[in-house]
Phi, psi and omega in degrees: 000137176292124185291349183256357174274120175308136177259119188240152173216150172279142180181185179226159170278124186248353173195149176224137173232136167276119182257169183303145185087349177093359178278172189230140175255122185240127167265140181232131176250138172285161173248013187215162168287133183253151187286156168306332181289325177283323173297318174300311186300312184296319185294331180272356177260004173308126182066020177253144172278142178194187185262149166234120181245133177227139172206153184279355174229163182308136181266134174264152179309316184288349173294331188258070181220151180061039172290132176296168181290142176302133178298151172298127177300134183299150172294160188280147181299137178290160183292329184286326178299313190301308179307314183297315180299322180291319176299320181297313182299322175300315179298319178302312178295323178203100192289344179049040169069022165273126183284338185235139175297326182291322176301309181305302179317298191294317176297317181290326180286317169314309189293322185293309177302324176291322178303308181288330177296327177301330174282353171277154188290000000 
């Protein structure tokens, strides 16, 4: 499939969730069987920014004009940021009597550091 050709499928919005920071998670269900090429195309688009256009009637070419530039994709989270987020979720699930997530994070990081320091020559 040509990456510059819009890919369209018929469907409906089945769920919408407002996220922190004002972004929105939208779940969309097709109302037709889609080809393997279309499934492949959409699976390759996961975590990529693009335009999503929805209308209750067929969209014509003149409907898609004067679009502002696509926002720059945010940089991927660093491994340390990802690890901190994992520790936060663990603290939410089981605080282990830590009153603050930051205390939990610092203690778990210290244990992780000590674990790997012991492996040094």
